[in-house]
C-alpha positions as CSV (number, residue, x, y, z in Angstrom):
1,I,-15.0,32.5,-107.4
2,I,-19.0,32.0,-107.6
3,I,-19.7,35.6,-105.9
4,A,-17.4,37.2,-108.4
5,A,-19.5,35.2,-111.0
6,I,-22.7,36.4,-109.6
7,S,-21.5,39.8,-109.1
8,G,-20.5,40.0,-112.6
9,A,-23.7,39.0,-114.1
10,V,-25.6,41.6,-112.3
11,V,-22.9,44.3,-113.2
12,L,-23.7,43.3,-116.9
13,L,-27.7,43.3,-116.3
14,I,-27.4,46.7,-115.2
15,L,-25.1,47.8,-117.8
16,R,-27.7,46.9,-120.4
17,E,-30.4,49.0,-118.8
18,P,-30.3,52.2,-121.0
19,N,-30.4,54.5,-117.9
20,A,-27.4,53.0,-116.5
21,R,-25.2,55.2,-118.4
22,Q,-26.7,58.5,-117.9
23,R,-25.2,60.9,-116.1
24,P,-26.5,62.9,-113.5
25,A,-28.4,66.2,-114.4
26,A,-26.1,67.9,-111.7
27,A,-22.9,65.9,-111.4
28,P,-21.1,67.9,-108.1
29,R,-18.2,70.3,-109.8
30,S,-15.9,68.7,-107.3
31,F,-15.0,65.2,-105.5
32,L,-15.8,67.0,-102.1
33,E,-19.2,69.1,-102.6
34,P,-21.1,66.3,-101.8
35,I,-19.4,65.8,-98.3
36,R,-19.4,69.4,-98.0
37,S,-23.4,69.4,-98.3
38,A,-23.7,66.7,-96.1
39,I,-21.8,67.8,-92.9
40,E,-22.7,72.0,-93.6
41,D,-26.1,71.4,-91.4
42,R,-24.4,71.3,-87.5
43,R,-27.4,68.9,-87.0
44,H,-26.1,66.4,-89.2
45,I,-22.8,66.4,-87.6
46,G,-24.5,65.4,-84.4
47,Y,-26.4,62.5,-86.1
48,Y,-23.1,61.4,-87.5
49,L,-22.1,61.1,-84.3
50,M,-24.3,59.1,-82.9
51,I,-23.7,56.8,-85.6
52,V,-20.4,56.3,-84.9
53,V,-21.1,55.7,-81.2
54,E,-23.3,53.0,-82.1
55,G,-21.0,51.6,-84.4
56,T,-18.1,51.7,-82.2
57,I,-20.5,50.0,-79.3
58,V,-22.5,47.6,-80.9
59,L,-19.9,46.4,-84.0
60,G,-17.0,47.2,-81.6
61,A,-18.6,45.0,-78.9
62,F,-19.6,42.1,-81.5
63,S,-16.4,41.6,-82.4
64,Y,-15.5,40.4,-78.5
65,F,-18.8,37.7,-78.3
66,G,-17.2,35.0,-79.3
67,L,-14.0,35.5,-77.3
68,I,-16.0,36.5,-74.5
69,L,-17.8,32.8,-74.6
70,R,-14.7,31.1,-75.4
71,D,-12.3,32.7,-72.7
72,R,-14.9,33.3,-70.3
73,D,-17.0,30.5,-70.1
74,E,-14.9,27.8,-72.4
75,F,-18.2,27.1,-74.7
76,S,-16.7,25.0,-77.7
77,Y,-16.4,27.3,-81.2
78,A,-19.8,25.1,-82.4
79,A,-21.7,26.5,-79.5
80,I,-20.1,30.2,-79.7
81,G,-21.7,30.0,-83.7
82,V,-24.8,28.7,-82.4
83,I,-25.5,31.3,-79.7
84,I,-24.1,34.4,-81.5
85,S,-26.3,33.6,-84.9
86,L,-28.9,34.3,-82.5
87,Y,-28.0,38.0,-83.3
88,G,-28.1,37.3,-87.1
89,L,-31.4,35.4,-86.9
90,T,-33.0,38.2,-85.0
91,S,-31.9,40.9,-87.0
92,V,-33.6,38.8,-89.8
93,L,-36.5,38.3,-88.2
94,A,-36.8,42.1,-86.7
95,G,-36.6,43.3,-90.2
96,R,-40.2,42.1,-90.7
97,L,-41.2,43.6,-88.0
98,L,-40.0,47.1,-89.0
99,G,-42.3,49.1,-90.8
100,S,-45.4,48.5,-88.7
101,L,-43.4,49.4,-85.5
102,A,-41.6,52.5,-87.2
103,A,-45.6,53.7,-88.2
104,R,-46.1,53.5,-84.1
105,L,-42.9,54.9,-82.7
106,G,-41.5,57.0,-85.3
107,E,-37.9,57.9,-85.9
108,R,-36.5,59.2,-82.3
109,R,-38.5,56.1,-80.6
110,M,-37.1,54.1,-82.4
111,I,-33.5,55.0,-81.9
112,L,-33.9,55.2,-78.5
113,F,-35.9,52.0,-78.3
114,G,-33.0,50.1,-80.7
115,G,-30.2,51.7,-78.2
116,A,-32.2,50.3,-74.9
117,L,-32.4,47.0,-76.1
118,V,-29.0,47.3,-77.1
119,S,-28.2,48.6,-73.9
120,I,-29.9,45.7,-71.8
121,A,-28.3,43.5,-74.3
122,L,-24.7,44.3,-73.4
123,A,-25.7,44.3,-69.6
124,L,-27.1,40.7,-70.0
125,M,-23.6,39.8,-71.3
126,L,-22.0,40.2,-67.9
127,A,-24.3,37.6,-66.3
128,P,-23.9,33.6,-66.5
129,P,-23.7,32.9,-69.8
130,L,-26.6,30.6,-70.0
131,P,-29.7,31.6,-70.7
132,F,-28.6,35.0,-70.5
133,F,-26.2,35.4,-73.6
134,P,-28.5,33.8,-75.9
135,L,-31.1,36.2,-74.6
136,A,-28.8,39.3,-75.1
137,M,-27.7,38.2,-78.8
138,I,-31.4,38.3,-79.3
139,T,-32.1,41.1,-77.5
140,A,-29.1,43.1,-78.9
141,G,-29.6,41.8,-82.8
142,F,-33.6,43.1,-82.3
143,G,-32.3,46.3,-80.9
144,Y,-29.4,46.9,-83.6
145,V,-32.0,46.5,-86.5
146,V,-34.5,49.1,-85.0
147,M,-31.8,51.6,-84.6
148,H,-29.4,50.9,-87.1
149,T,-32.1,50.8,-90.0
150,T,-33.5,54.2,-88.7
151,F,-30.2,55.6,-88.9
152,Q,-29.7,54.6,-92.6
153,T,-33.2,55.7,-93.3
154,R,-32.5,59.1,-91.5
155,A,-28.9,59.1,-93.7
156,T,-30.3,59.1,-96.9
157,E,-32.8,61.8,-96.2
158,L,-30.1,64.3,-94.7
159,V,-29.0,65.7,-97.9
160,P,-31.5,64.8,-101.0
161,S,-29.0,66.0,-103.6
162,A,-26.5,63.7,-102.0
163,R,-28.0,60.6,-100.8
164,A,-25.1,58.1,-101.3
165,T,-23.1,60.5,-99.4
166,G,-25.1,61.0,-96.9
167,V,-24.8,57.3,-96.2
168,A,-21.3,56.7,-96.7
169,I,-20.1,58.7,-94.3
C-alpha cells in the first residue's frame, strides 16, 4: 500500500509537468516499427544475445545461491540472507566506481572484466562455503554491475530514435 501511494504521488507529479503530455514529434507508425529498427542491424542481434547469456548465467544462477547454501552447506536462512546480501551491497558500492572505471577501461574491457569476475565468482561457489561463498558474492556483485550497466548503457545507444525499445528488448 505504501509503495502504491508513493508511486501514485510520483505519477501525479509527472502528469503536472507540461511536457509530460506532449507526444513525440515522430510517433512510430506501428507497434512493431521501433522493435524492427532496433534489430535491423546484425550487430544488435549479437549484442542482445550476449545480454541473454549474461542474464541466463548470472540471474539464473543467482536463483540457486540460497539453495546451495541450504542444501549443500546446511546454513540457516539468516546466514544465507547475510551472505547473499553481500552481492547487493557490493553492487551498490561498485556503482560508485563505474564512472572512473569506464573511463579507464572502455566499453569492451568493462564487459570482459565484469564477465571474468562473474566467472571467477561462479567457480568460487564450488569451493567450501567459508570464506569462498561470501567472496564469491562480493566478486559476483561487482562483476555483474560492471558488465550489466555497460550493457544497459549500450542498449540505450543502439537505436537513438527508440532508446526505450532498445532497453526493453
